[in-house]
C-alpha positions as CSV (number, residue, x, y, z in Angstrom):
1,M,-24.3,-16.4,3.9
2,G,-24.0,-13.8,1.2
3,P,-25.2,-13.6,-2.4
4,P,-22.7,-15.6,-3.9
5,L,-23.0,-18.9,-1.7
6,E,-26.7,-18.5,-1.6
7,L,-26.4,-18.9,-5.5
8,I,-23.8,-21.6,-5.3
9,R,-26.1,-23.7,-2.6
10,E,-29.1,-23.3,-4.8
11,R,-27.5,-24.1,-8.1
12,T,-25.8,-27.1,-6.8
13,R,-28.6,-28.5,-4.9
14,G,-29.9,-31.5,-6.0
15,T,-26.4,-32.2,-8.2
16,S,-23.6,-34.4,-6.8
17,W,-22.0,-31.5,-5.4
18,E,-24.7,-31.3,-2.7
19,G,-22.9,-31.6,0.7
20,R,-19.4,-31.4,-0.7
21,L,-18.6,-28.1,-0.7
22,W,-17.0,-26.6,2.1
23,L,-16.5,-22.7,3.0
24,V,-13.2,-22.2,4.6
25,G,-11.1,-19.4,5.6
26,G,-11.4,-15.9,6.5
27,A,-15.0,-16.0,5.5
28,V,-15.7,-18.7,8.5
29,R,-13.3,-17.0,10.7
30,D,-14.6,-13.4,10.1
31,R,-18.2,-14.3,10.7
32,L,-17.9,-16.5,13.9
33,L,-15.4,-13.2,15.2
34,G,-18.4,-10.9,14.2
35,R,-16.4,-9.2,12.1
36,P,-17.6,-8.0,8.2
37,E,-16.7,-10.7,6.1
38,P,-14.5,-10.6,3.0
39,K,-15.9,-10.6,-0.5
40,D,-13.7,-12.9,-2.1
41,L,-14.4,-16.8,-0.9
42,D,-12.6,-20.0,-0.4
43,L,-14.4,-23.1,-1.2
44,V,-12.7,-26.6,-0.4
45,L,-14.3,-29.5,-2.3
46,E,-14.3,-33.0,-1.7
47,G,-13.8,-33.9,-5.2
48,S,-12.0,-32.0,-8.2
49,A,-11.7,-28.2,-8.2
50,L,-11.1,-28.0,-11.8
51,V,-14.3,-30.2,-12.6
52,F,-16.4,-28.2,-10.7
53,A,-15.2,-25.0,-12.0
54,Q,-15.9,-26.0,-15.4
55,W,-19.4,-26.6,-14.5
56,C,-19.7,-23.6,-12.8
57,R,-18.8,-22.1,-16.3
58,E,-21.0,-24.6,-18.5
59,T,-23.9,-23.8,-15.9
60,G,-23.6,-20.3,-16.3
61,L,-22.9,-20.1,-12.4
62,S,-19.0,-18.2,-12.9
63,E,-19.2,-15.2,-14.8
64,I,-15.8,-16.1,-16.6
65,D,-14.1,-18.7,-17.8
66,P,-12.2,-20.6,-14.9
67,V,-8.8,-19.8,-14.1
68,T,-7.2,-23.2,-13.2
69,Y,-4.0,-24.3,-12.1
70,P,-3.9,-28.2,-12.5
71,R,-0.6,-28.7,-10.8
72,F,-2.2,-27.5,-7.5
73,G,-5.9,-28.5,-8.1
74,T,-6.9,-25.1,-7.7
75,A,-9.3,-22.8,-9.9
76,M,-11.0,-19.5,-9.5
77,V,-14.6,-18.6,-10.7
78,R,-16.5,-15.1,-10.6
79,V,-19.9,-15.8,-8.9
80,A,-22.5,-12.7,-8.4
81,G,-19.3,-10.3,-8.9
82,S,-17.4,-12.2,-6.2
83,T,-14.2,-14.3,-6.8
84,V,-14.5,-17.5,-5.4
85,E,-11.1,-19.7,-5.0
86,L,-12.0,-23.3,-5.4
87,V,-9.0,-25.9,-3.9
88,T,-9.5,-29.6,-4.0
89,A,-9.1,-30.9,-0.2
90,R,-5.6,-31.8,-0.5
91,K,-2.1,-32.7,0.9
92,E,1.1,-30.8,0.1
93,S,4.8,-31.4,0.5
94,Y,7.5,-28.8,-0.3
95,R,11.0,-28.6,-1.7
96,P,13.7,-26.7,0.1
97,D,14.3,-24.1,-2.5
98,S,10.5,-23.5,-3.6
99,R,7.2,-22.4,-1.8
100,K,5.3,-24.0,-4.5
101,P,3.8,-27.3,-3.1
102,D,3.7,-30.8,-4.6
103,V,0.0,-31.7,-4.2
104,R,-2.2,-34.6,-3.9
105,P,-6.0,-35.1,-3.2
106,A,-6.7,-35.9,0.8
107,T,-9.3,-35.7,3.2
108,L,-10.5,-32.4,5.1
109,S,-8.2,-33.2,8.1
110,D,-5.2,-33.7,5.8
111,D,-6.6,-30.4,4.1
112,A,-6.3,-28.5,7.7
113,L,-2.7,-29.3,8.3
114,R,-1.6,-27.4,5.5
115,R,-3.4,-24.3,6.1
116,D,-1.4,-21.4,7.6
117,F,-3.0,-21.0,11.0
118,T,-5.9,-23.0,13.3
119,V,-8.4,-20.4,12.9
120,N,-8.3,-20.6,9.2
121,A,-8.8,-24.2,9.3
122,L,-12.5,-24.1,10.4
123,Y,-14.9,-25.5,7.7
124,E,-18.6,-24.8,7.1
125,N,-20.9,-26.9,4.8
126,V,-22.5,-24.8,2.0
127,H,-25.6,-26.8,2.2
128,T,-26.1,-28.1,5.3
129,G,-24.2,-25.2,7.6
130,E,-22.4,-27.8,9.5
131,L,-19.3,-26.3,11.0
132,R,-16.0,-28.7,11.0
133,D,-13.2,-28.3,13.1
134,P,-10.9,-31.3,11.8
135,L,-7.8,-30.2,14.2
136,E,-10.1,-29.9,17.1
137,R,-8.0,-26.6,18.1
138,G,-9.5,-23.9,15.7
139,W,-12.4,-23.0,17.3
140,E,-10.6,-23.0,20.7
141,D,-8.2,-20.8,19.5
142,L,-10.5,-18.2,17.9
143,R,-12.3,-18.0,21.0
144,N,-9.4,-17.4,22.8
145,L,-8.0,-15.3,20.2
146,V,-4.8,-17.4,19.9
147,L,-2.6,-17.3,16.9
148,R,-1.3,-21.2,16.3
149,T,0.1,-22.7,13.1
150,P,-1.8,-26.7,12.9
151,L,2.0,-27.9,12.6
152,D,5.2,-27.2,14.3
153,P,5.8,-23.4,13.6
154,A,9.0,-23.9,12.1
155,E,7.8,-26.4,9.7
156,T,4.9,-24.2,9.0
157,F,7.4,-21.1,8.0
158,R,9.8,-23.4,6.2
159,E,7.1,-24.7,3.8
160,D,5.7,-21.3,3.1
161,P,7.9,-18.5,4.4
162,L,4.9,-16.0,3.2
163,R,3.0,-17.1,6.2
164,M,5.6,-15.4,8.7
165,L,4.4,-11.7,7.3
166,R,0.7,-13.2,7.7
167,A,0.9,-13.9,11.3
168,V,2.1,-10.4,11.8
169,R,-1.0,-9.2,9.8
170,F,-3.4,-11.3,11.4
171,R,-2.0,-10.8,15.0
172,W,-2.9,-6.9,14.9
173,Q,-5.9,-7.3,12.0
174,L,-8.0,-9.9,14.4
175,G,-6.6,-8.4,17.8
176,M,-4.8,-11.7,18.5
177,N,-2.2,-13.2,20.7
178,P,1.0,-15.1,18.9
179,A,1.0,-18.7,20.4
180,E,3.8,-19.6,22.4
181,G,6.5,-20.3,20.2
182,L,5.5,-18.7,17.2
183,Y,7.4,-15.3,16.8
184,E,10.4,-17.4,18.1
185,A,10.0,-19.7,14.9
186,I,9.7,-16.5,12.9
187,R,12.9,-15.2,13.8
188,A,14.6,-18.4,13.5
189,A,13.3,-19.0,9.8
190,R,13.4,-15.6,9.0
191,E,16.0,-15.9,5.9
192,R,13.6,-18.2,4.2
193,L,11.7,-15.1,3.3
194,G,14.3,-14.5,0.6
195,I,12.3,-17.5,-1.7
196,V,9.5,-15.5,-2.0
197,S,8.9,-13.1,-4.7
198,R,8.9,-9.1,-4.3
199,E,5.4,-9.2,-5.8
200,R,4.0,-11.7,-2.6
201,I,5.6,-9.6,-0.1
202,R,4.8,-6.4,-1.7
203,D,0.9,-7.4,-1.4
204,E,0.9,-8.6,2.2
205,L,2.8,-5.0,3.3
206,V,-0.1,-3.0,1.3
207,R,-2.6,-5.3,3.4
208,M,-0.7,-4.3,6.3
209,L,-0.8,-0.5,5.5
210,G,-4.6,-0.9,5.0
211,L,-5.0,-1.5,8.6
212,A,-5.3,1.0,11.2
213,E,-2.6,-1.0,13.4
214,A,0.0,-0.5,10.3
215,D,2.4,1.1,12.4
216,R,2.4,-2.0,14.8
217,C,2.8,-4.5,12.0
218,L,5.6,-2.6,11.1
219,Q,7.0,-2.5,14.5
220,D,6.8,-6.2,14.5
221,L,8.6,-6.7,11.1
222,L,11.3,-4.6,12.3
223,D,11.6,-6.6,15.6
224,L,11.4,-10.0,14.1
225,G,14.1,-9.1,11.5
226,L,11.8,-9.4,8.6
227,L,11.8,-6.0,7.6
228,G,15.1,-5.6,6.9
229,L,15.4,-8.5,4.3
230,F,12.9,-6.6,1.7
231,A,13.6,-2.7,3.1
232,P,16.7,-2.4,4.6
233,E,16.2,1.3,3.5
234,L,13.1,1.4,6.0
235,A,15.1,-0.7,9.0
236,A,18.2,1.9,8.7
237,M,15.5,4.7,10.1
238,A,15.6,2.9,13.6
239,G,18.1,4.5,16.3
240,V,18.6,7.6,14.0
241,A,18.1,10.5,16.5
242,Q,16.6,13.8,15.1
243,G,16.5,16.3,18.4
244,H,15.0,19.6,18.1
245,Q,11.4,19.6,17.4
246,H,11.7,15.7,17.4
247,H,11.1,13.7,20.8
248,L,11.3,10.0,18.8
249,D,13.9,8.7,16.3
250,V,13.2,8.7,12.6
251,W,11.6,5.2,12.7
252,S,9.3,5.6,15.7
253,H,8.6,9.5,14.2
254,T,7.4,7.5,11.0
255,L,5.2,5.1,12.9
256,L,3.4,7.5,14.9
257,A,2.9,9.6,11.6
258,L,1.2,6.8,9.9
259,R,-0.8,6.0,12.9
260,S,-1.7,9.6,12.6
261,L,-2.8,9.4,8.9
262,G,-4.8,6.3,9.2
263,P,-5.6,3.7,6.5
264,G,-7.6,4.2,3.4
265,D,-5.2,5.8,0.7
266,P,-2.2,3.3,-0.5
267,A,-0.5,6.6,-1.9
268,C,-0.8,8.4,1.2
269,S,0.4,5.6,3.5
270,L,3.5,4.8,1.5
271,A,4.4,8.0,1.4
272,V,4.0,8.7,5.2
273,L,5.9,5.5,5.3
274,L,9.0,6.7,3.2
275,H,8.7,10.7,3.7
276,D,12.0,10.7,6.2
277,V,13.7,7.8,4.6
278,G,16.4,9.9,3.1
279,K,17.4,11.1,7.1
280,P,19.9,8.2,7.6
281,A,22.1,9.0,4.8
282,T,21.7,13.0,5.2
283,R,21.9,13.3,9.0
284,T,24.7,16.0,10.4
285,E,25.5,17.0,13.3
286,E,26.7,20.8,14.0
287,P,29.6,21.9,16.6
288,D,26.7,23.3,18.7
289,G,24.8,20.1,18.5
290,R,21.9,20.7,16.0
291,I,21.0,17.9,14.1
292,R,20.4,18.5,10.4
293,F,18.8,16.6,7.4
294,L,19.9,18.8,4.5
295,G,18.4,17.8,1.5
296,H,16.6,14.6,3.0
297,E,13.3,15.1,1.1
298,R,15.3,15.0,-2.2
299,V,17.5,11.7,-1.3
300,G,14.5,10.2,0.2
301,A,12.8,10.7,-3.2
302,E,15.4,9.2,-4.8
303,I,15.4,6.3,-2.5
304,A,11.6,5.7,-2.3
305,E,11.7,5.4,-6.0
306,R,14.2,2.7,-6.4
307,W,12.8,0.7,-3.6
308,L,9.0,1.0,-4.8
309,R,10.2,-0.4,-8.0
310,D,12.1,-3.1,-6.6
311,M,9.1,-4.0,-5.1
312,R,7.4,-4.2,-8.3
313,F,4.7,-1.3,-7.5
314,P,2.9,0.2,-10.6
315,G,4.9,2.9,-12.1
316,A,1.9,5.8,-11.7
317,L,2.0,5.0,-7.9
318,I,5.7,5.1,-7.7
319,A,6.1,8.5,-9.6
320,E,3.2,10.0,-7.2
321,V,4.7,9.0,-3.8
322,S,8.0,9.5,-5.1
323,A,6.9,13.3,-5.8
324,L,5.0,13.4,-2.4
325,V,7.8,12.7,-0.3
326,R,9.7,14.7,-2.4
327,G,7.2,17.5,-1.9
328,H,6.6,17.0,1.6
329,M,8.5,19.7,3.4
330,R,7.3,22.6,1.1
331,V,4.2,22.9,3.0
332,L,5.4,22.4,6.5
333,D,5.5,26.3,7.4
334,P,2.6,27.8,5.3
335,E,2.6,30.9,6.8
336,R,5.6,31.7,4.6
337,L,4.1,30.4,1.6
338,G,3.2,33.7,-0.8
339,D,0.5,33.2,-3.6
340,A,3.6,32.6,-6.2
341,A,4.2,29.6,-4.1
342,L,1.0,28.2,-3.6
343,R,0.3,28.6,-7.5
344,R,3.4,26.3,-7.9
345,L,1.9,23.8,-5.6
346,L,-1.1,23.6,-7.8
347,R,0.9,23.4,-10.8
348,D,3.2,20.7,-9.6
349,F,0.7,18.5,-7.6
350,G,-2.6,19.1,-9.1
351,G,-4.9,16.0,-8.4
352,S,-2.3,15.0,-5.3
353,L,-2.2,18.2,-3.6
354,D,-4.9,16.8,-0.9
355,R,-2.8,13.8,-0.6
356,L,0.6,15.9,-0.2
357,L,-1.5,18.2,2.8
358,R,-2.3,14.9,4.2
359,V,1.1,13.6,4.4
360,A,2.4,16.7,5.7
361,E,0.0,16.7,8.4
362,A,0.6,13.5,9.6
363,D,4.3,14.5,9.8
364,A,3.6,17.5,11.7
365,S,1.3,15.7,14.1
366,A,4.2,13.3,15.3
367,H,6.4,16.1,16.0
368,R,7.4,16.6,19.6
369,P,4.3,17.5,22.1
370,G,4.1,21.3,22.1
371,T,5.3,22.1,19.0
372,P,3.3,24.5,17.2
373,H,1.4,22.8,14.1
374,P,0.7,24.6,10.6
375,D,-2.9,25.8,10.2
376,F,-3.4,23.3,7.2
377,G,-7.1,24.4,7.4
378,A,-6.3,27.8,6.4
379,L,-3.8,26.8,4.1
380,R,-6.4,24.5,2.0
381,R,-9.1,27.4,1.9
382,R,-6.0,29.5,0.5
383,L,-5.4,26.8,-2.1
384,E,-9.1,26.5,-2.9
385,E,-9.4,30.2,-3.4
386,L,-6.8,30.2,-5.5
387,G,-7.6,27.3,-7.8
388,R,-11.2,28.9,-8.1
389,I,-9.4,32.0,-9.7
390,T,-6.8,30.3,-11.7
391,P,-7.1,26.5,-12.0
392,A,-4.1,24.2,-12.0
393,Q,-4.3,23.6,-16.0
394,K,-4.3,27.2,-16.7
395,L,-0.8,27.4,-14.6
396,R,1.2,27.5,-18.0
397,S,2.6,30.0,-20.4
398,P,0.2,32.1,-22.0
399,L,2.0,31.7,-25.4
400,S,2.9,28.4,-27.1
401,G,6.5,27.7,-28.4
402,E,5.1,28.4,-32.0
403,Q,3.5,31.9,-31.1
404,I,7.0,32.9,-29.3
405,M,8.8,31.8,-32.3
406,A,6.6,33.8,-34.7
407,L,6.5,36.9,-32.3
408,T,10.5,37.2,-32.0
409,G,11.6,35.3,-35.4
410,W,13.6,32.7,-33.1
411,P,14.2,29.0,-34.6
412,E,13.1,26.1,-32.1
413,G,15.5,26.1,-29.3
414,P,16.6,26.6,-26.0
415,M,15.8,30.3,-26.0
416,V,11.9,29.6,-26.8
417,G,12.1,27.4,-23.9
418,R,13.8,30.0,-21.7
419,A,10.8,32.5,-22.8
420,K,8.1,30.1,-21.9
421,S,9.4,29.6,-18.8
422,W,9.8,33.4,-17.8
423,L,6.3,33.7,-19.0
424,L,5.2,30.9,-16.5
425,E,6.8,32.6,-13.9
426,R,5.2,35.9,-14.3
427,V,1.9,33.9,-14.4
428,L,2.6,31.9,-10.9
429,E,3.7,35.3,-9.5
430,G,0.3,37.0,-10.7
431,A,2.1,39.3,-12.9
432,L,0.2,38.1,-15.7
433,P,-3.0,36.7,-16.3
434,P,-3.2,33.1,-17.4
435,D,-5.1,33.5,-20.6
436,D,-4.1,36.9,-22.0
437,E,-2.0,36.5,-24.8
438,R,-1.7,40.2,-25.7
439,L,-0.4,41.2,-22.3
440,A,2.1,38.3,-22.6
441,R,3.4,39.4,-25.9
442,E,3.6,43.0,-24.4
443,A,5.5,41.8,-21.4
444,L,7.7,39.4,-23.5
445,L,8.8,42.1,-26.2
446,E,9.3,44.5,-23.2
447,A,11.7,42.0,-21.1
448,L,13.7,41.4,-24.4
449,R,14.1,45.2,-24.9
450,R,15.5,45.5,-21.2
451,G,17.3,42.6,-21.5
452,D,15.6,41.0,-18.5
453,L,15.1,37.4,-20.3
454,P,17.6,34.9,-18.5
């Protein structure tokens, strides 16, 4: 047991809670599988979770005031830096139009029946270490790596449709095999996903993208008919042939790129997932058979922004992912990028530049075998060198709008903006040092004399 559980065990020894607290879910399952245990914990109580949560706060065991949900008999506390979910052992019943249950206190055996999968219905007593398998199936399923629902899967998924997404995630996260009829039940119940909030679906998708097997999760979502229910823009990529340097359709190419990227960075994962989402809408075929996707990165960025917003992703993440989708083609031919183009990349992407390169690398790695790949190592070295000479924050006009108005006598207006843009272009091209105001004044006055300013 980790520090939070050790603390709970010691503080509750000799109290009325001793022997009545049970660890359940991922912490028990993952320890038995020899996997790293999750930081956050789930405890089931033979007694009131609300009363115990308040006791935790009053005794200083919880670092925060408990968050309680009286209707469901659940609470959340924080112990030794870990979130601990507290649940009264309970029965549940659901209305057809909601995934929020009506609950009432019950036994551990009743509580096990309401769990999503048998492998998540193993209980370990916090004080005695006793392992209990109320369903008499969970331990066997865990040994055999079988993913099974405690009840008939049709009932389990009807009660809480989010469990269909969790089934896909657990299959690949834990390397399990779906029990007979499990995936068929998902296909039959998939329309029930419509009652689940976008936020809950988003959170499950992000968890999948955090797995090394994210591509397999997404393929399952497509095959089961789930993906099209919350991301028809992604499902539309399946079957869209590309030709030329591609040997896969847009969807399969995207999954291969995602596998090449690997997990660990949600912004990168989402950008790779969405980098070609604009291709179905921009696909054209030339008379000679060549397939083209002109402007797919621009269209894709617009689609990505709309979908991410619909899925309630944070605004800053939406902006960054959309920019990465829009810009991923800019670095796919680094040999043709001059210093001015690289300075524009430094200016436009700043701290996101490494992510842009990772997205482009993943994209290139999923092209037809034998297709020459850009030398991203050399590109990184060039960008680092330029960044040392001219940091991104200095890639701006050497003169402010006020300085330009004082120099030219112009009033505030579009001419001032055009002059700033012209000076910035000279900096990006390397014709002007970024901080030399004297040379900038001379260059601007000379351009005005010659009529070169657009």
